[in-house]
C-alpha positions as CSV (number, residue, x, y, z in Angstrom):
1,M,-15.0,-22.0,10.3
2,N,-11.2,-21.4,10.5
3,E,-9.9,-17.9,10.6
4,Y,-7.1,-16.9,8.1
5,Q,-4.9,-13.9,7.5
6,F,-5.3,-11.9,4.3
7,M,-3.2,-9.1,2.9
8,V,-5.2,-6.2,1.4
9,D,-3.1,-4.2,-1.0
10,F,-4.7,-0.8,-1.6
11,S,-3.8,1.7,-4.3
12,L,-4.5,5.2,-3.2
13,P,-5.7,7.9,-5.7
14,K,-2.9,10.0,-7.2
15,V,-4.7,13.2,-6.0
16,L,-6.2,13.2,-2.6
17,S,-9.5,15.1,-2.7
18,E,-10.8,17.4,0.0
19,E,-13.4,14.7,0.8
20,F,-10.7,12.1,1.1
21,L,-8.7,14.2,3.5
22,R,-11.8,15.1,5.5
23,L,-12.5,11.4,6.1
24,I,-9.1,10.5,7.4
25,P,-10.0,11.0,11.1
26,H,-13.0,8.7,10.6
27,Q,-10.8,6.2,8.8
28,R,-8.5,6.2,11.8
29,A,-11.4,5.7,14.3
30,V,-12.8,2.8,12.3
31,A,-9.3,1.2,11.9
32,N,-8.8,1.6,15.7
33,K,-12.1,-0.2,16.4
34,L,-11.2,-3.0,14.0
35,F,-7.8,-3.3,15.8
36,R,-9.6,-3.6,19.2
37,E,-11.9,-6.3,17.8
38,G,-8.9,-8.3,16.5
39,K,-10.1,-8.0,12.9
40,L,-7.4,-5.7,11.7
41,I,-3.9,-6.9,12.5
42,N,-1.6,-4.5,10.7
43,L,-1.9,-1.3,8.7
44,A,0.9,0.5,6.8
45,I,0.9,3.4,4.4
46,A,3.8,4.2,2.0
47,L,5.7,7.4,2.6
48,D,4.6,8.7,-0.9
49,N,1.0,8.0,0.0
50,S,0.6,5.8,-3.1
51,K,-0.1,2.5,-1.3
52,M,-1.7,1.2,1.8
53,W,-1.4,-2.4,3.1
54,A,-3.5,-4.1,5.7
55,V,-3.4,-7.6,7.3
56,V,-6.8,-8.7,8.2
57,N,-8.3,-11.8,10.0
58,G,-11.2,-13.4,8.2
59,N,-12.8,-16.7,7.2
60,N,-12.8,-16.0,3.5
61,E,-12.2,-13.4,0.9
62,A,-15.8,-12.3,0.8
63,E,-15.8,-11.6,4.5
64,V,-12.6,-9.5,4.2
65,A,-14.1,-7.6,1.3
66,N,-17.1,-6.7,3.5
67,L,-14.8,-5.8,6.3
68,I,-12.7,-3.3,4.3
69,K,-16.0,-1.7,3.2
70,E,-16.3,-0.5,6.8
71,L,-13.2,1.7,6.2
72,P,-14.6,5.0,4.8
73,L,-11.7,5.6,2.4
74,T,-12.0,2.2,0.7
75,R,-14.4,3.6,-1.9
76,F,-11.6,5.9,-3.1
77,M,-9.1,3.1,-3.6
78,K,-8.5,0.0,-5.7
79,S,-7.8,-3.1,-3.6
80,R,-6.5,-6.6,-4.0
81,I,-7.1,-9.3,-1.4
82,S,-4.6,-12.2,-1.0
83,L,-4.8,-15.2,1.3
84,L,-1.5,-15.4,3.3
85,T,0.3,-18.7,3.8
86,I,2.5,-17.3,6.5
87,F,2.3,-14.1,8.6
88,N,4.8,-13.5,11.4
89,A,5.1,-10.3,13.4
90,V,6.5,-9.1,16.6
91,N,3.9,-8.0,19.1
92,A,4.4,-4.2,19.5
93,E,3.0,-4.4,23.0
94,N,5.7,-6.8,24.1
95,P,9.0,-5.5,22.8
96,V,11.9,-7.9,22.5
97,F,14.8,-6.8,24.7
98,S,18.5,-7.4,23.7
99,L,20.8,-8.6,26.4
100,N,23.8,-6.9,24.7
């Protein structure tokens, strides 16, 4: 099967409970594992902590839904999954140098 990129748009709770805050280190550990496995491509959180976005590799929406369930904080958030037509990014490990 082909692998596609999906954007997952998470809405974080307005009030972050103690349980939510306690799970942040575990969330980061799982996210790092998914990055190493090539399943998670990108992860961003809004400065005001209201939104989180993830770009994920997957074969279909159901696979992505199962993948994000691995993230311990997913159960506290609403999420919407969208298949991406185009996803371009600069590889952070290979910075682009300017000759100027």
